[in-house]
Backbone as ProteinMPNN parsed JSONL, in Angstrom:
{"seq_chain_A": "XXXXXXXXXXXXXXXXXXXXXXXXXXXXXXXXXXXXXXXXXXXXXXXXXXXXXXXXXXXXXXXXXXXXXXXXXXXXXXXXXXXXXXXXXXXXXXXXXXXXXXXXXXXXXXXXXXXXXXXXXXXXXXXXXXXXXXXXXXXXXXXXXXXXXXXXXXXXXXXXXXXXXXXXXXXXXXXXXXXXXXXXXXXXXXXXX", "coords_chain_A": {"N_chain_A": [[-4.383, 35.243, -14.062], [-1.575, 34.986, -13.784], [-1.469, 33.941, -11.215], [-2.557, 31.39, -11.581], [-0.654, 30.264, -13.294], [1.606, 30.308, -11.597], [0.691, 28.584, -9.569], [0.414, 26.153, -10.968], [3.08, 25.738, -11.844], [4.492, 25.701, -9.37], [3.285, 23.505, -8.142], [4.104, 21.388, -9.794], [6.881, 21.569, -9.399], [7.027, 20.998, -6.627], [6.084, 18.384, -6.642], [8.087, 17.092, -8.131], [10.281, 17.429, -6.391], [9.38, 15.928, -4.206], [9.257, 13.394, -5.369], [11.972, 13.055, -5.851], [12.828, 12.589, -3.267], [12.341, 9.931, -2.96], [14.564, 8.476, -3.61], [15.771, 7.933, -1.243], [14.329, 5.821, -0.362], [14.725, 3.565, -1.851], [15.86, 1.058, -1.121], [13.931, 0.091, 0.691], [11.698, -0.114, -0.975], [12.591, -2.121, -2.65], [12.766, -4.215, -0.748], [10.053, -4.518, -0.068], [8.963, -5.349, -2.526], [10.306, -7.772, -2.746], [9.244, -9.23, -0.525], [6.57, -9.491, -1.331], [6.856, -10.867, -3.775], [8.019, -13.289, -2.865], [5.921, -14.227, -1.273], [3.892, -14.675, -3.186], [5.155, -16.664, -4.733], [5.128, -18.729, -2.929], [2.522, -19.393, -2.727], [0.971, -17.535, -1.404], [-0.919, -14.486, -0.676], [-1.714, -10.985, -1.248], [-3.03, -8.536, 0.82], [-4.514, -5.498, 0.68], [-4.953, -2.183, 1.944], [-6.466, 0.936, 2.949], [-7.505, 4.348, 3.627], [-9.814, 6.676, 2.108], [-8.153, 8.472, -0.382], [-6.09, 6.672, -0.245], [-7.487, 4.32, -0.104], [-8.408, 4.175, -2.701], [-5.912, 3.924, -3.945], [-5.251, 1.424, -2.92], [-7.082, -0.24, -4.226], [-6.276, 0.216, -6.86], [-3.656, -0.844, -6.799], [-4.163, -3.579, -6.16], [-5.652, -4.239, -8.429], [-3.748, -3.974, -10.495], [-2.073, -6.093, -9.841], [-3.748, -8.372, -9.9], [-4.838, -8.214, -12.479], [-2.946, -7.136, -14.851], [0.339, -5.737, -15.204], [2.462, -5.0, -17.081], [2.857, -7.337, -18.522], [0.838, -9.148, -20.414], [0.474, -11.832, -20.715], [0.953, -13.224, -18.429], [-0.087, -15.108, -15.494], [-2.76, -14.21, -13.247], [-2.094, -12.49, -10.184], [-2.688, -13.214, -6.737], [-4.382, -10.833, -5.117], [-6.066, -8.697, -2.902], [-8.106, -5.945, -2.376], [-9.053, -4.549, 0.573], [-10.939, -2.642, 0.711], [-13.137, -2.705, -0.897], [-15.461, -4.191, -0.378], [-18.378, -3.216, 0.43], [-20.485, -4.091, 2.023], [-19.252, -5.671, 4.019], [-17.527, -3.713, 5.112], [-19.356, -1.749, 6.097], [-20.953, -3.259, 7.828], [-19.106, -4.174, 9.755], [-18.165, -1.716, 10.738], [-20.551, -0.733, 11.775], [-21.353, -2.72, 13.645], [-19.169, -2.896, 15.412], [-16.835, -0.746, 15.379], [-15.439, 1.825, 13.255], [-12.713, 1.567, 13.359], [-12.112, -1.123, 13.265], [-12.48, -2.108, 10.693], [-10.589, -3.053, 8.768], [-8.946, -4.747, 10.229], [-10.666, -6.836, 11.085], [-11.356, -8.01, 8.624], [-8.833, -8.905, 7.851], [-8.417, -10.85, 9.81], [-10.248, -12.746, 8.945], [-9.463, -13.334, 6.29], [-6.672, -13.361, 6.039], [-3.594, -15.186, 6.197], [-0.779, -16.894, 7.652], [2.199, -16.16, 6.001], [1.043, -14.675, 4.019], [0.835, -11.261, 2.759], [0.315, -8.187, 4.322], [-0.576, -5.049, 3.294], [-0.476, -1.903, 4.124], [-1.716, 1.356, 3.571], [-1.224, 4.676, 4.326], [-1.306, 8.051, 4.262], [-0.823, 9.848, 6.311], [0.37, 8.279, 8.223], [-0.81, 7.691, 10.562], [-3.326, 6.544, 10.665], [-5.711, 4.942, 12.463], [-7.233, 2.598, 11.979], [-5.728, 1.346, 10.01], [-3.285, 0.958, 11.329], [-4.128, -0.769, 13.402], [-4.893, -2.986, 11.884], [-2.454, -3.744, 10.705], [-1.034, -4.478, 13.001], [-2.568, -6.675, 13.844], [-2.197, -8.343, 11.644], [0.524, -9.004, 11.916], [0.342, -10.568, 14.219], [-1.017, -12.745, 13.194], [0.917, -13.811, 11.616], [1.594, -12.794, 9.222], [3.506, -11.005, 6.738], [4.273, -7.563, 6.945], [3.757, -4.476, 5.341], [4.161, -1.022, 5.12], [3.041, 1.881, 3.539], [3.712, 5.14, 3.517], [3.747, 8.692, 4.437], [5.983, 11.222, 5.524], [5.9, 10.87, 8.318], [6.582, 8.284, 10.509], [6.591, 7.064, 12.971], [4.486, 5.621, 14.292], [3.877, 3.484, 12.58], [6.178, 1.966, 12.34], [6.589, 0.039, 14.532], [4.754, -1.953, 13.823], [5.34, -2.895, 11.346], [7.09, -4.765, 8.903], [8.407, -3.716, 6.755], [8.807, -0.333, 5.994], [7.846, 2.041, 3.775], [8.668, 5.178, 3.155], [7.653, 8.409, 2.191], [9.211, 11.458, 1.605], [7.601, 13.765, 2.612], [5.0, 15.855, 3.967], [2.737, 16.63, 2.798], [-0.338, 15.797, 1.682], [-1.267, 15.502, -1.027], [1.134, 15.438, -2.533], [2.329, 13.196, -1.394], [0.515, 11.184, -2.156], [0.868, 11.225, -4.933], [3.488, 10.281, -5.108], [3.111, 7.774, -3.937], [1.65, 6.459, -5.905], [3.589, 6.135, -7.93], [5.399, 4.462, -6.546], [3.821, 2.176, -6.142], [3.517, 1.357, -8.82], [6.206, 0.773, -9.45], [6.727, -1.362, -7.674], [4.854, -3.234, -8.657], [5.919, -3.714, -11.222], [8.438, -4.863, -10.628], [7.654, -7.16, -9.143], [6.06, -8.508, -11.031], [7.966, -9.105, -13.033], [9.82, -10.682, -11.583], [8.336, -12.838, -10.507], [7.355, -14.076, -12.824], [9.711, -14.819, -14.07], [10.684, -16.894, -12.597]], "CA_chain_A": [[-3.642, 34.355, -14.942], [-0.268, 34.734, -13.174], [-1.669, 33.061, -10.065], [-2.722, 30.027, -12.082], [0.65, 29.836, -13.802], [2.435, 30.048, -10.422], [0.168, 27.381, -8.907], [0.775, 24.984, -11.784], [4.529, 25.56, -11.806], [4.932, 25.312, -8.029], [2.811, 22.138, -7.891], [5.005, 20.479, -10.514], [8.171, 21.591, -8.705], [6.866, 20.269, -5.357], [5.96, 16.964, -6.957], [9.423, 16.617, -8.516], [11.096, 17.352, -5.165], [8.904, 14.789, -3.419], [9.707, 12.179, -6.051], [13.417, 12.937, -5.602], [13.028, 12.034, -1.923], [12.199, 8.474, -3.03], [15.888, 7.843, -3.675], [16.047, 7.475, 0.115], [13.474, 4.661, -0.076], [14.963, 2.508, -2.842], [16.064, -0.232, -0.445], [12.651, -0.347, 1.251], [10.855, -0.518, -2.103], [13.096, -3.446, -3.042], [12.367, -5.184, 0.28], [8.61, -4.746, -0.204], [8.762, -6.166, -3.725], [10.802, -9.108, -2.42], [8.265, -9.909, 0.339], [5.387, -9.825, -2.138], [7.267, -11.912, -4.713], [8.167, -14.54, -2.117], [4.587, -14.679, -0.869], [3.223, -15.237, -4.371], [5.822, -17.912, -5.121], [4.799, -19.757, -1.929], [1.071, -19.595, -2.703], [0.326, -16.53, -0.57], [-1.637, -13.394, -1.317], [-1.521, -9.654, -0.699], [-4.238, -7.838, 1.25], [-4.146, -4.084, 0.63], [-6.011, -1.385, 2.569], [-6.212, 2.33, 3.305], [-8.7, 5.193, 3.682], [-9.888, 7.794, 1.179], [-7.296, 8.306, -1.554], [-5.321, 5.442, -0.047], [-8.402, 3.232, -0.479], [-8.333, 4.118, -4.164], [-4.598, 3.355, -4.26], [-5.326, -0.008, -2.603], [-7.794, -0.884, -5.328], [-5.401, 0.33, -8.028], [-2.565, -1.795, -6.598], [-4.708, -4.936, -6.303], [-6.05, -4.437, -9.831], [-2.536, -4.185, -11.295], [-1.548, -7.423, -9.543], [-4.691, -9.394, -10.378], [-4.928, -8.094, -13.934], [-1.591, -7.142, -15.408], [1.008, -4.447, -15.213], [2.938, -4.92, -18.466], [2.838, -8.66, -19.154], [-0.533, -9.625, -20.594], [0.44, -13.291, -20.799], [1.168, -13.853, -17.129], [-1.277, -15.425, -14.706], [-3.104, -13.195, -12.264], [-1.543, -12.667, -8.844], [-3.755, -13.078, -5.743], [-4.353, -9.598, -4.338], [-7.412, -8.257, -2.53], [-8.24, -4.646, -1.722], [-10.051, -4.691, 1.629], [-11.762, -1.433, 0.67], [-14.172, -2.798, -1.93], [-16.657, -4.896, 0.075], [-19.122, -2.242, 1.236], [-21.293, -4.783, 3.034], [-18.36, -5.989, 5.142], [-17.069, -2.458, 5.731], [-20.415, -1.084, 6.866], [-21.379, -4.144, 8.917], [-18.076, -4.141, 10.798], [-18.192, -0.37, 11.331], [-21.798, -0.601, 12.521], [-21.4, -3.654, 14.766], [-18.09, -2.561, 16.338], [-16.504, 0.65, 15.082], [-14.685, 1.933, 12.007], [-11.334, 1.151, 13.619], [-11.967, -2.569, 13.06], [-12.914, -2.552, 9.353], [-9.551, -3.817, 8.076], [-8.487, -5.789, 11.146], [-11.599, -7.967, 11.047], [-11.208, -8.678, 7.332], [-7.558, -9.629, 7.885], [-8.636, -12.058, 10.605], [-11.003, -13.711, 8.146], [-8.86, -13.653, 4.996], [-5.222, -13.442, 6.088], [-2.935, -16.394, 6.696], [0.674, -16.805, 7.754], [2.8, -16.222, 4.668], [0.459, -13.612, 3.204], [1.366, -9.922, 2.993], [-0.623, -7.094, 4.592], [0.017, -3.832, 2.737], [-1.267, -0.778, 4.607], [-1.384, 2.656, 2.993], [-1.733, 5.813, 5.096], [-0.462, 9.213, 3.992], [-0.466, 10.473, 7.591], [1.087, 7.34, 9.074], [-1.502, 7.666, 11.856], [-4.688, 6.007, 10.543], [-5.841, 3.914, 13.494], [-7.705, 1.314, 11.443], [-4.598, 0.747, 9.29], [-2.341, 0.508, 12.357], [-4.713, -1.955, 14.067], [-4.849, -4.107, 10.94], [-1.063, -4.186, 10.592], [-0.7, -5.179, 14.247], [-3.246, -7.978, 13.803], [-1.533, -9.138, 10.603], [1.752, -9.547, 12.501], [-0.06, -11.646, 15.129], [-1.409, -13.877, 12.349], [2.124, -14.348, 10.981], [1.739, -12.194, 7.904], [4.501, -9.954, 6.572], [3.56, -6.289, 6.906], [4.392, -3.376, 4.621], [3.459, 0.252, 5.246], [3.348, 2.925, 2.565], [3.335, 6.314, 4.3], [4.455, 9.934, 4.179], [7.181, 11.464, 6.321], [5.727, 10.41, 9.704], [6.669, 6.813, 10.551], [6.73, 6.575, 14.349], [3.458, 4.657, 14.696], [3.848, 2.293, 11.725], [7.407, 1.165, 12.473], [6.47, -1.157, 15.382], [3.842, -2.967, 13.272], [5.697, -3.096, 9.936], [8.365, -5.362, 8.532], [9.004, -2.743, 5.842], [8.137, 0.965, 5.919], [8.257, 2.867, 2.636], [8.321, 6.539, 3.553], [7.807, 9.498, 1.224], [9.713, 12.607, 2.355], [6.696, 14.911, 2.538], [3.816, 15.793, 4.82], [1.658, 17.155, 1.961], [-1.108, 14.624, 1.241], [-1.295, 15.388, -2.484], [2.455, 15.013, -3.014], [2.52, 11.818, -0.933], [-0.292, 10.305, -3.007], [1.528, 11.128, -6.243], [4.631, 9.388, -4.936], [2.59, 6.426, -3.691], [1.286, 5.878, -7.2], [4.834, 5.696, -8.563], [5.917, 3.322, -5.787], [2.966, 1.025, -6.482], [3.884, 0.91, -10.166], [7.536, 0.156, -9.397], [6.583, -2.678, -7.037], [4.162, -4.12, -9.6], [6.836, -4.115, -12.29], [9.432, -5.789, -10.078], [6.999, -8.423, -8.797], [5.669, -9.168, -12.273], [9.177, -9.655, -13.671], [10.489, -11.718, -10.792], [7.495, -14.033, -10.394], [7.255, -14.76, -14.127], [11.023, -15.349, -14.457], [11.035, -18.076, -11.784]], "C_chain_A": [[-2.273, 33.988, -14.35], [-0.391, 33.787, -11.989], [-1.813, 31.615, -10.495], [-1.397, 29.461, -12.564], [1.567, 29.465, -12.639], [1.998, 28.767, -9.719], [0.579, 26.126, -9.66], [2.262, 24.694, -11.667], [5.004, 25.096, -10.428], [4.462, 23.899, -7.672], [3.71, 21.115, -8.57], [6.353, 20.412, -9.807], [8.106, 20.825, -7.378], [6.799, 18.767, -5.602], [7.324, 16.374, -7.326], [10.312, 16.464, -7.284], [10.682, 16.166, -4.299], [9.349, 13.485, -4.058], [11.207, 11.973, -5.879], [13.693, 12.305, -4.229], [12.94, 10.507, -1.922], [13.533, 7.752, -3.199], [16.301, 7.331, -2.299], [15.281, 6.197, 0.464], [13.705, 3.486, -1.017], [15.096, 1.137, -2.183], [14.747, -0.777, 0.122], [11.676, -0.779, 0.165], [11.281, -1.905, -2.584], [12.661, -4.522, -2.049], [10.881, -5.523, 0.167], [8.325, -5.639, -1.402], [9.205, -7.605, -3.478], [9.782, -9.875, -1.569], [7.034, -10.347, -0.449], [5.705, -10.945, -3.117], [7.353, -13.256, -4.006], [6.815, -15.089, -1.675], [3.861, -15.327, -2.039], [3.839, -16.577, -4.761], [5.511, -19.058, -4.164], [3.289, -19.973, -1.8], [0.32, -18.608, -1.828], [-0.367, -15.454, -1.388], [-1.294, -12.08, -0.637], [-2.884, -9.056, -0.38], [-3.867, -6.372, 1.44], [-5.289, -3.247, 1.192], [-5.528, 0.024, 2.896], [-7.524, 3.096, 3.238], [-8.655, 6.279, 2.61], [-9.088, 7.554, -0.085], [-6.453, 7.053, -1.459], [-6.177, 4.203, -0.299], [-8.38, 3.057, -1.992], [-6.994, 3.532, -4.609], [-4.57, 1.851, -3.977], [-5.98, -0.776, -3.742], [-6.953, -0.886, -6.603], [-4.294, -0.73, -7.949], [-3.055, -3.23, -6.806], [-5.08, -5.223, -7.752], [-4.845, -4.695, -10.729], [-1.983, -5.594, -11.076], [-2.458, -8.523, -10.081], [-4.757, -9.401, -11.902], [-3.569, -8.253, -14.574], [-0.984, -5.779, -15.179], [1.51, -4.201, -16.627], [2.718, -6.224, -19.225], [1.419, -9.216, -19.235], [-0.64, -11.142, -20.59], [0.574, -13.977, -19.446], [-0.165, -14.181, -16.452], [-1.545, -14.286, -13.725], [-2.494, -13.517, -10.916], [-2.647, -12.417, -7.817], [-3.583, -11.848, -4.845], [-5.789, -9.14, -4.106], [-7.32, -6.894, -1.874], [-9.36, -4.769, -0.699], [-11.022, -3.509, 1.684], [-12.985, -1.577, -0.221], [-15.472, -3.465, -1.481], [-17.459, -3.987, 1.01], [-19.998, -2.908, 2.289], [-20.453, -5.133, 4.252], [-17.923, -4.718, 5.863], [-18.142, -1.84, 6.62], [-20.915, -1.947, 8.012], [-20.385, -4.098, 10.075], [-18.089, -2.792, 11.506], [-19.433, -0.18, 12.2], [-21.803, -1.468, 13.783], [-20.322, -3.383, 15.814], [-17.807, -1.068, 16.22], [-15.621, 0.656, 13.84], [-13.233, 1.476, 12.177], [-11.068, -0.316, 13.361], [-12.158, -3.02, 11.612], [-11.863, -3.362, 8.606], [-9.048, -4.974, 8.94], [-9.375, -7.033, 11.055], [-11.49, -8.733, 9.729], [-9.895, -9.462, 7.268], [-7.672, -10.912, 8.703], [-9.305, -13.143, 9.776], [-10.236, -14.205, 6.923], [-7.355, -13.898, 5.042], [-4.713, -14.73, 6.709], [-1.443, -16.124, 6.823], [1.268, -17.001, 6.361], [2.207, -15.223, 3.695], [1.133, -12.287, 3.545], [0.211, -8.959, 3.244], [0.073, -5.8, 4.176], [-0.879, -2.655, 3.104], [-0.779, 0.54, 4.037], [-2.036, 3.745, 3.833], [-0.808, 7.001, 4.884], [0.013, 9.854, 5.29], [0.444, 9.59, 8.433], [0.418, 7.151, 10.424], [-2.892, 7.038, 11.804], [-4.854, 4.8, 11.455], [-6.323, 2.578, 12.943], [-6.613, 0.605, 10.642], [-3.586, 0.196, 10.292], [-2.843, -0.746, 13.073], [-4.61, -3.183, 13.162], [-3.422, -4.635, 10.788], [-0.629, -4.952, 11.835], [-1.319, -6.574, 14.26], [-2.586, -8.898, 12.785], [-0.249, -9.755, 11.144], [1.43, -10.701, 13.457], [-0.422, -12.912, 14.355], [-0.189, -14.547, 11.727], [2.305, -13.849, 9.568], [2.934, -11.249, 7.911], [3.732, -8.648, 6.406], [4.407, -5.209, 6.245], [3.525, -2.142, 4.806], [3.97, 1.217, 4.195], [2.802, 4.221, 3.149], [4.016, 7.571, 3.762], [5.682, 10.019, 5.069], [7.092, 10.857, 7.725], [5.661, 8.886, 9.759], [6.643, 6.227, 11.958], [5.733, 5.484, 14.716], [3.425, 3.406, 13.834], [5.074, 1.404, 11.912], [7.232, -0.073, 13.348], [5.612, -2.274, 14.784], [4.173, -3.315, 11.823], [7.044, -3.785, 9.791], [9.136, -4.431, 7.608], [8.153, -1.479, 5.877], [8.71, 1.711, 4.715], [7.735, 4.272, 2.91], [8.616, 7.523, 2.428], [8.174, 10.746, 2.024], [8.87, 13.853, 2.21], [5.602, 14.74, 3.583], [2.6, 16.366, 4.091], [0.918, 15.978, 1.324], [-1.075, 14.437, -0.276], [0.031, 14.88, -3.032], [2.737, 13.568, -2.599], [1.76, 10.863, -1.835], [0.312, 10.148, -4.398], [2.717, 10.174, -6.171], [4.177, 7.947, -4.695], [2.225, 5.731, -4.995], [2.522, 5.358, -7.93], [5.395, 4.46, -7.868], [5.129, 2.06, -6.103], [3.333, 0.483, -7.851], [5.249, 0.23, -10.187], [7.444, -1.24, -8.786], [5.907, -3.661, -7.983], [5.105, -4.611, -10.692], [7.879, -5.104, -11.793], [8.801, -7.153, -9.812], [6.631, -9.192, -10.06], [6.87, -9.812, -12.955], [9.712, -10.854, -12.898], [9.646, -12.98, -10.643], [7.471, -14.787, -11.718], [8.593, -15.346, -14.578], [11.387, -16.599, -13.681], [10.22, -19.28, -12.176]], "O_chain_A": [[-1.858, 32.83, -14.404], [0.469, 32.933, -11.777], [-1.263, 30.715, -9.861], [-1.06, 28.313, -12.274], [2.232, 28.429, -12.679], [2.835, 27.958, -9.319], [1.038, 25.154, -9.061], [2.665, 23.558, -11.421], [5.833, 24.191, -10.335], [5.169, 23.173, -6.973], [4.04, 20.087, -7.978], [6.909, 19.328, -9.63], [9.031, 20.085, -7.046], [7.385, 17.98, -4.859], [7.67, 15.28, -6.881], [11.022, 15.467, -7.155], [11.53, 15.481, -3.728], [9.774, 12.567, -3.357], [11.665, 10.835, -5.772], [14.671, 11.578, -4.058], [13.412, 9.86, -0.986], [13.621, 6.548, -2.959], [17.097, 6.397, -2.2], [15.563, 5.565, 1.482], [12.954, 2.511, -0.982], [14.5, 0.165, -2.647], [14.486, -1.977, 0.037], [10.905, -1.718, 0.366], [10.442, -2.754, -2.886], [12.239, -5.607, -2.448], [10.497, -6.686, 0.293], [7.535, -6.579, -1.307], [8.562, -8.547, -3.941], [9.486, -11.036, -1.854], [6.522, -11.448, -0.251], [4.913, -11.874, -3.275], [6.818, -14.252, -4.494], [6.6, -16.3, -1.707], [3.282, -16.404, -1.898], [3.118, -17.521, -5.083], [5.615, -20.225, -4.539], [2.83, -20.651, -0.88], [-0.857, -18.821, -1.536], [-0.4, -15.503, -2.617], [-0.662, -12.062, 0.419], [-3.786, -9.07, -1.217], [-3.01, -6.043, 2.26], [-6.458, -3.552, 0.955], [-4.336, 0.261, 3.093], [-8.546, 2.541, 2.834], [-7.577, 6.749, 2.246], [-9.302, 6.564, -0.785], [-6.135, 6.436, -2.476], [-5.653, 3.151, -0.665], [-8.34, 1.937, -2.5], [-6.946, 2.733, -5.544], [-3.938, 1.093, -4.711], [-5.492, -1.824, -4.165], [-6.925, -1.875, -7.335], [-4.031, -1.429, -8.928], [-2.438, -4.003, -7.538], [-4.85, -6.326, -8.247], [-4.908, -5.538, -11.625], [-1.482, -6.218, -12.012], [-1.978, -9.5, -10.655], [-4.736, -10.458, -12.532], [-3.101, -9.367, -14.808], [-1.692, -4.791, -14.985], [1.034, -3.289, -17.302], [2.428, -6.216, -20.422], [0.872, -9.695, -18.242], [-1.74, -11.682, -20.474], [0.334, -15.179, -19.331], [-1.21, -13.621, -16.783], [-0.652, -13.496, -13.418], [-2.387, -14.685, -10.542], [-3.459, -11.509, -7.996], [-2.749, -11.832, -3.94], [-6.622, -9.194, -5.011], [-6.552, -6.7, -0.932], [-10.498, -5.063, -1.063], [-11.83, -3.403, 2.607], [-13.797, -0.655, -0.296], [-16.494, -3.312, -2.15], [-17.248, -3.986, 2.222], [-20.225, -2.328, 3.351], [-20.881, -4.923, 5.387], [-17.948, -4.66, 7.092], [-17.87, -1.455, 7.757], [-21.267, -1.421, 9.068], [-20.779, -3.996, 11.237], [-18.031, -2.731, 12.734], [-19.367, 0.465, 13.246], [-22.204, -1.015, 14.854], [-20.552, -3.623, 16.999], [-18.448, -0.242, 16.869], [-15.116, -0.387, 13.425], [-12.606, 1.043, 11.211], [-9.91, -0.719, 13.248], [-12.011, -4.208, 11.325], [-12.219, -4.283, 7.87], [-8.76, -6.055, 8.428], [-8.872, -8.152, 10.959], [-11.528, -9.963, 9.719], [-9.847, -10.552, 6.698], [-7.098, -11.939, 8.339], [-8.967, -14.321, 9.893], [-10.348, -15.375, 6.557], [-6.817, -14.577, 4.167], [-5.322, -15.285, 7.622], [-0.91, -15.224, 6.173], [0.873, -17.913, 5.634], [2.802, -14.948, 2.653], [1.904, -12.201, 4.501], [-0.751, -8.917, 2.478], [1.169, -5.493, 4.646], [-1.913, -2.433, 2.475], [0.421, 0.814, 4.019], [-3.251, 3.742, 4.031], [0.355, 6.959, 5.287], [1.137, 10.351, 5.358], [1.203, 10.09, 9.263], [0.986, 6.536, 11.326], [-3.576, 7.006, 12.826], [-4.22, 3.765, 11.251], [-5.867, 1.528, 13.395], [-6.584, -0.625, 10.606], [-3.086, -0.916, 10.12], [-2.073, -1.674, 13.321], [-4.281, -4.278, 13.618], [-3.213, -5.847, 10.748], [0.065, -5.963, 11.733], [-0.665, -7.542, 14.645], [-2.432, -10.094, 13.032], [0.04, -10.917, 10.858], [2.157, -11.694, 13.501], [-0.16, -14.022, 14.817], [-0.249, -15.718, 11.352], [3.082, -14.414, 8.799], [3.33, -10.749, 8.964], [2.662, -8.627, 5.797], [5.592, -5.046, 6.538], [2.304, -2.204, 4.666], [5.175, 1.353, 3.989], [1.589, 4.394, 3.268], [4.754, 7.528, 2.777], [6.341, 9.014, 5.337], [8.094, 10.384, 8.261], [4.796, 8.271, 9.136], [6.671, 5.006, 12.115], [6.099, 4.518, 15.385], [2.987, 2.356, 14.305], [5.002, 0.2, 11.663], [7.68, -1.151, 12.957], [5.732, -3.427, 15.199], [3.375, -3.96, 11.143], [8.013, -3.436, 10.465], [10.364, -4.361, 7.665], [6.927, -1.545, 5.8], [9.91, 1.976, 4.649], [6.53, 4.521, 2.898], [9.674, 7.481, 1.801], [7.517, 11.058, 3.016], [9.354, 14.885, 1.743], [5.315, 13.628, 4.026], [1.549, 16.565, 4.7], [1.491, 15.247, 0.516], [-0.876, 13.321, -0.755], [0.057, 14.0, -3.892], [3.319, 12.804, -3.369], [2.302, 9.834, -2.239], [0.273, 9.062, -4.975], [2.922, 9.358, -7.069], [4.796, 7.009, -5.198], [2.475, 4.537, -5.156], [2.499, 4.26, -8.485], [5.82, 3.514, -8.531], [5.711, 0.995, -6.309], [3.449, -0.73, -8.024], [5.429, -0.78, -10.868], [8.016, -2.191, -9.318], [6.345, -4.806, -8.098], [5.09, -5.789, -11.046], [8.172, -6.086, -12.475], [9.348, -8.182, -10.21], [6.868, -10.397, -10.144], [6.787, -10.955, -13.405], [10.017, -11.899, -13.473], [10.189, -14.084, -10.653], [7.558, -16.015, -11.729], [8.614, -16.275, -15.386], [12.317, -17.306, -14.069], [10.387, -20.353, -11.597]]}, "name": "protein", "num_of_chains": 1, "seq": "XXXXXXXXXXXXXXXXXXXXXXXXXXXXXXXXXXXXXXXXXXXXXXXXXXXXXXXXXXXXXXXXXXXXXXXXXXXXXXXXXXXXXXXXXXXXXXXXXXXXXXXXXXXXXXXXXXXXXXXXXXXXXXXXXXXXXXXXXXXXXXXXXXXXXXXXXXXXXXXXXXXXXXXXXXXXXXXXXXXXXXXXXXXXXXXXX"}
């Protein structure tokens, strides 16, 4: 019983400490929201992608933008999670390799003025890094949502939002909060203009 109590308490404390680290990322969160807002106002879209839990976060983020965050009266914003088309994912992985699954979709769907939003808790996911690099070549703005490690995403990202942790679970919890903050800012700013 004591072990369970300790686990619960320490998990909550770790999560709070990780969320506190986000005060260091306020400016980057603002920049990301600005890039997305500007893209939507100019007729662009957001393409979101990641692996595993980050794939789920990609779908969550796109759903909040397409559906609604708080404002049920606003129009839907154009956002696509590149993780949902299993036929495209498996065909690309089979015909080339898994490293191309997001890059190839960005080539087909992305345009200059759009935003590529890559999520990787490790900051090292090769298919996310390849896609961000390709997005920059296309002329898209690139945003990375990562954990503590940023060395590999910095060269391919216009904005890097870093969570001060290397613990996947804590990073994912913080990513969820960041996604919600960005959705709220974008929803307010697009509908007010």
